[in-house]
N, C-alpha and C positions, 0 to 999 in steps of 0.2 A: 190655302191651308185649311184642313177640316177641323171640326170641333175636337176630335179626339187627340189631335196633335198638340193643342194648347191645354196642357194638363199640369197637375201639381208638380212643383219643383222648378218651373221655368222662371227666369228673370227677364224682365222686359227693359229694354233700353230705347227710349224714343230719342230721335236725333242721333241715332247710332252710327250714321255715316258721316256725321259732322266732326268738328274738331275735338271737343271734349268727349263726345259720345264714342267716337272710334277709339280714342285712347282708353276709355273705360272698357270697351269690349275686349281690347287686347289684354288689359290688366286682369279682367275676369277670366279670360282664357288662361293666363299665366297661373291663376289660382286653381286651374283645373276645372273651371266652370264653363261648360259648353252648351248647356241647355238654355240658350239665349234667344229671345225674340227681339230682333232688331227692327225698329220702326223708323222708316225714312222714305223720302220721295225717291222712287226708282230713277228719276232724272237728276238726282243730286250730283253736283259737281264733284263731291268727294268720292263718289263711286267710280270705278271699283278700287281706286288706289288706297283709300283710307282703310278699307276692310280686307285688303289682299291678305290671304292666308289666315283670316279669322275663322273660327269655328262657331257655328250657330245652328239653332233648330229651324229658324225661319226668318225671312225678311218680308215685312209687310209695309204697305203704304200707310201713311197716317190716316187716310180715309177708311181703309179696310180695317185697321186696328180699332178705330173709334166705332165703326159699325158693329164689330164683334163685342165691344163693351156694352153698347146700348141695347142690342137685341138679345143679349144673354148668351151668345155663343162662346164668349170667353168666360170660363167659370173659375172661381177661386177654389182653393187657395193657390196663389202664386207666391214665390218666395219674396219678391219685391219688384217694384217698378221704379226705375231711374228715369225721370222725365226731363230730358235735356233738349227736346225738340222745340224750336221757336224761330220766328223771324228775328234776327239780331241786327237788322239795319237801323241804326239810330237816326239816320237822315230821312227815313221814309215818313211821309206825312199822311198816308192813307189810314186814318184812325179806325175805320170800319174793318178793314182787312186785319190790321194789327190786333184789334181787340177780339175779333173772331178767331184768328189764328193762335194768338198767344194766351188771351184770357179765357175765352169760352171753352176752348179745347182743354186747357188746364183745369178749369172748374169741373168739367164733365169727368175728367180723369180723377180728380180729387173726390168727387161724389161717389164714384164707383169704388175707389180704394177704401173710403170710410165705410161704405155699406158692406163691403166684403172683408174688411179687416186686413187688407194688404198694405204693407209698409210702402210709403211713397217718399222718395227723395228727389226733389226737383231743383232746377236751376232758377234762382232769382238773379238779381243784378245790383251792383253798387250804383247803377244809373238812377235808382230810385231816390238817391240823396241829392241829386242836382248840384246846386252851388255850395251846399254844406260840405265842409272838409273834415269835420270830426267823425261823423258817420257812426254813431251808436245805433243799435236797432230800436229806434224810438220814433214814433210818428211825428214828433216835433221837428225832426231833422229830415223828413221825407218831402221832397219838393221836385218831382219829375220835370225835366226840361224838354221832353219829347214824348211822342206817343209810344215808342218802345218802352221807355221807363214807366210810363203810366200803365201800360198793360201788365208789366211785371209787378208793380205795386198793388194793382187790384187783386192779383192772385194772392199776394202776401196778406192782404187785408181779409180775404175770405178765410185763409188758413188760420189767422189769428182768432177769428170768430169760432172756428171749429175746434181749435186746440183746447179750449176750456172744457169742452164736453166729450171729447173723443179719447179713446184709449189706444187705438192703433197708431203706429208711428207715422208722423208727418214731419218732414224736415225740408225747410227752404234754405238754400245756400246762396247768399248774396255774393257772387263771385266778383272780385275786382278785375283788374286788367290781366286776363290770362293769356299767356304766350307759350309757344312750344310746337313740337312736330305735329303735322296734320292740319295746319290752318291755312295753307296756301290757297285752297279753293275759295276762301272767304274774300279774296281780292281786296277791295277797299277797306273792308272791316277786319282784315288781318292785323296783327299786332304791329306796333312801331318797330319792334326788334326785327320782324320779318321784312318790313318795308325798308328799313335802314340798310339791312344786309343786301337786299336786291338793288337798292339805289347805288350803294358803293360799288357793287360788282359791275353795274351798268355804266355809271357816270363818274364814279370816284368820289361822290359827295352824298352825304345824308342830308335830307331836306327837313328842317325843323321850322316851326312857327316862330316868327319874330316877336318882339315884345308886345304885350297887350294885356288888358285886365289887371294891371299892376304887377305883372310878372316880366322879368327880363327875358331876352331872347333865349328860347330853348329851356326856360326854367319852369314851365308848367309842370306840375307834379302829379304822378299817379302811383298807386300801389300795384306794382307789377308782380304777378303770381305765375310761377312756372306750372304747367299743366300737371306735372307729376305730384305737386303739392295739392292741387285740386282733387286729384284722384285719391290721395291718401285720406283727405277729409271725408270724401264721399264714402269710401270703404270703411272708415272708422264708424260712421253712423250705420252702415250696413251691418257691421259687427256688433253694434250697440243699439238694438231695437227698442230699448227702454228710453232712449233719448229722442225728444221731439222739440221743435221750435224753429224759429227763423234766425239764421246766424250769418254774420259776416265771414267771408273767407278771403283773406289777403295776408300779406306778410306782416302787417301792422306798421310798416315803414314806407312812407312815400319817397319816391326818387324822381329826379327830373328827367325830361326827355334828353337833355344833354348827357346825363349819366348813361342812358341806354345807348346813345350814339357812340359815346366813348368806349363803352364795353364792346360794341361791335367792331369799332376801329381797332381796339387793342387785340381782339381775337384774330382779325384779318391781317393785322400788321400794316395796314394802309387805310387811306381815306381821309376826307375832310368833312367839315360841317358847313352847310349853307343855310342861311335863314331866309325864309320867304314870308311875304305878308300874310297876316291872319285872314282867312276867308270870311267875307261878309256873311255868307249863308250860314255860318256857324255862330254868329254873334248872338249872345243870349241863350245859346243852346249847347254850350260847351262846358264840360267839367274841367276847370283849370287846376283843381287840387283834390285828390282823394287819398284817404289813408284809413285803413280798416281799424276800427276799434274791436279788438279781439276778446273783450271781457266776457261776452256771452259764450263764445266758443270755448275759451279756457275754462269757464265756469261749468260747462257741460262735461268737462273731463278730457278734452283733447289737449295733449301736452307736447306733441311733436314740434320741432323747430321747422321754420320755413327757409327755403333756399335763398341765399343772398343774390341780388341782381346779377352781379358779375359771374357768379358760379352758374346761375340759371341760363344766362345768355351763352356762356361757353358750352354748356351741356347741349343746349338747343342747336347751336351752329355746328357742333360736331356731327349731329344727326342730319342737319339740313344740307351741309356742304355737298354730299354725293348727288343731290338733286339738282345742283346748279349746272 
């Protein structure tokens, strides 16, 4: 793509072939926005299915996009950059790769956006809180349990330093456990709602972790967020360029894995629950309980309600079923 094609009025979505990114591209298209630069690996497992029928100006690899930033071929002003591209494998131990791919790439993008005055809305993660369950956006509660979470926290730390002196919009969104259409390519990293659905279709039973870390069987708790709610928050900030900061994005209510399994079973009208031993490889690296503190998000002016788990699972499975 030549320099002239990347011009004023474009919106960039990194990770645009992925789960949240492809849903965002579709939602932007529904708003009538088609001058989109989608950034993702041409070999991404989500291509072409996740972007089928989407309208965009260009599809660039992450490397090509970064080169255009650093050598000045991508010139401002752009309308905004949604930075959703990252390695999300929480079990990966390659810290050099994770920090280069997640932290350094994000830092370079942040530097460019600040220098050019381009709004940046990026995906952080509730993984930064580690074993803490209350999860306000406070450094005292940030204790990453893996290199993925560490890479996300480092970006947030740089953003916090920049927020005090910058006037262009910078928004970090600490997504909790997002689920919904377009996540099948994530395989092991897909949501438990997706896995429980596939397990019941295949074997008639959803597999949940047995009791451990003081929680009864299947009672580990997460804040499960439907992807449509994640989109609504991102686009609210897109529409409110005067708002900046690092914000939790969840429902504000934790639910158990048993609750998710029961919601899937209720929708299918069949299925059982099977409890399996907690894997040793996750010992000390697993978030047993998360629940978003939404005080900062509500304080910024976001007032919309979030989808209840049962409603979200039903909405998801209605869209997922034709793919089975």
